[in-house]
C-alpha positions in Angstrom: 108.6 113.0 113.9 107.2 116.0 112.1 103.7 117.4 111.9 102.7 119.9 109.3 100.5 121.8 111.7 103.1 122.8 114.4 106.5 122.0 112.9 108.6 119.5 114.8 107.7 117.3 117.7 110.9 115.9 119.4 111.0 112.1 119.8 113.8 111.1 122.1 113.1 107.4 122.2 113.1 105.0 119.3 110.4 103.2 117.5 110.0 99.5 118.2 109.0 96.6 116.0 106.4 94.5 117.7 107.1 90.8 118.1 104.7 88.7 116.0 102.7 85.9 117.4 104.5 82.6 117.6 104.9 81.0 114.1 103.9 84.1 112.2 106.3 86.2 110.0 108.0 89.4 111.2 105.7 92.4 111.3 106.2 95.3 108.9 105.2 97.8 111.7 107.1 100.3 113.8 105.4 101.9 116.8 106.2 104.3 119.6 104.4 106.1 122.4 103.7 109.8 121.9 102.5 112.5 124.3 98.7 112.6 124.2 98.8 116.4 124.2 100.4 116.3 120.7 97.2 114.6 119.3 95.1 117.5 120.7 97.6 120.1 119.5 97.3 119.1 115.9 93.5 118.9 116.1 93.0 115.2 115.9 91.0 112.7 117.9 92.5 109.3 118.8 90.7 106.0 118.4 89.5 104.8 121.8 90.7 101.1 121.6 88.6 100.3 124.7 85.3 101.1 122.9 86.5 100.1 119.4 84.2 97.4 117.8 85.5 94.0 116.8 85.7 93.3 113.1 82.5 91.6 112.0 83.0 88.2 110.3 80.9 89.3 107.3 83.2 92.1 106.2 84.1 91.8 102.5 85.5 95.3 101.8 88.1 97.5 103.3 88.6 101.3 103.0 92.3 102.3 102.9 93.4 105.9 103.3 96.9 107.4 102.8 99.1 110.1 101.3 101.1 108.9 98.2 104.5 110.5 97.9 104.0 111.5 94.3 101.1 113.7 95.3 102.9 115.7 98.0 104.0 119.2 96.9 105.8 122.2 98.5 103.8 125.3 97.6 105.5 128.7 98.0 103.1 131.2 99.6 105.4 134.2 99.7 109.1 135.0 100.3 108.9 133.9 103.9 107.5 130.4 103.6 105.6 127.6 102.0 103.0 125.1 102.8 102.8 121.4 102.1 100.0 120.1 100.0 99.3 116.4 100.9 96.2 115.2 99.0 95.0 111.8 100.2 93.8 108.8 98.3 90.9 106.6 99.3 90.7 103.0 98.1 87.6 100.9 98.6 88.5 97.3 97.6 87.4 93.7 98.3 88.8 91.5 101.1 88.9 87.9 99.8 89.0 86.2 103.2 88.7 87.3 106.8 92.3 88.4 107.7 94.3 86.9 110.5 97.6 88.7 109.9 98.7 90.0 106.5 95.9 90.5 104.0 95.2 92.1 100.7 92.4 94.3 99.2 92.0 93.8 95.5 89.4 95.2 93.1 88.8 95.5 89.4 88.3 99.0 88.1 86.6 99.9 84.8 89.2 102.6 84.2 92.7 102.8 85.5 92.9 105.5 88.2 94.7 108.8 87.6 97.0 108.0 90.5 99.1 104.9 89.8 101.9 105.1 92.4 100.6 104.6 95.9 104.1 104.6 97.6 103.9 106.6 100.8 100.5 105.3 101.9 102.3 102.9 104.2 101.1 103.4 107.8 97.7 104.6 106.8 94.6 103.0 108.3 92.4 100.4 106.6 88.8 100.7 107.9 85.8 98.4 107.8 82.2 99.5 108.0 78.6 98.4 108.1 75.5 100.5 107.8 75.8 101.6 111.4 79.3 100.9 112.7 83.0 101.3 111.6 86.4 100.5 112.9 89.9 99.8 111.9 90.9 96.4 110.4 94.5 97.1 109.6 97.4 99.3 108.6 98.6 99.7 105.0 102.1 98.5 104.2 101.9 98.6 100.3 99.6 99.6 97.6 99.5 100.0 93.8 97.8 99.4 90.5 98.5 97.0 87.6 97.5 93.5 86.8 101.0 92.0 87.5 100.8 93.2 91.1 97.2 92.2 92.1 96.4 88.7 90.7 94.5 90.1 87.7 93.0 93.0 89.6 93.6 96.6 88.7 94.1 98.0 92.3 95.5 96.4 95.4 96.4 97.3 99.0 98.4 95.1 101.3 97.7 95.5 105.0 98.8 94.2 108.4 95.9 93.0 110.4 95.4 95.4 113.4 92.1 95.1 115.3 92.0 96.6 118.8 93.3 93.5 120.6 96.4 93.3 118.3 97.1 97.0 118.7 96.8 96.7 122.5 99.3 93.9 122.4 101.7 96.0 120.4 101.3 98.8 123.0 102.1 96.4 125.9 105.3 95.6 124.1 106.4 99.2 124.3 106.2 99.1 128.1 107.8 95.6 128.4 
């Protein structure tokens, strides 16, 4: 595992693929435990799953965030090094039905977006929000543009449903 802030973080164990609920397809997710100090070291704040809100039944839009590969650039700063430019993409799109496992966000855009290849967004969060609350509804496993990919819609994101209780179940599987 590598972070852009402090170089390398050594991972000795492997990632695990959580087991899906009985009768559901294999998950496109890999997880592992990390040292909580790493999160602080890179200046991030983790989600507290114990206070995370449940996804409201009335949610009809998701907000996906990720870092497409085609936008990542190595920028030379001087003879001794470089920095990585990782612009992110935000996609606000409609959720057709309340998800139960895999789901899709699809929306029609008046103009095609400048960015058309969303490969690399996998693993990014998909959020829900109301006027006063927000939370995570899932994890991106694919995104893109084009009518052939999104049932007549011009932008789509496929996600794996991951509300707090599902994520907690995945975490329990690490320790099993």
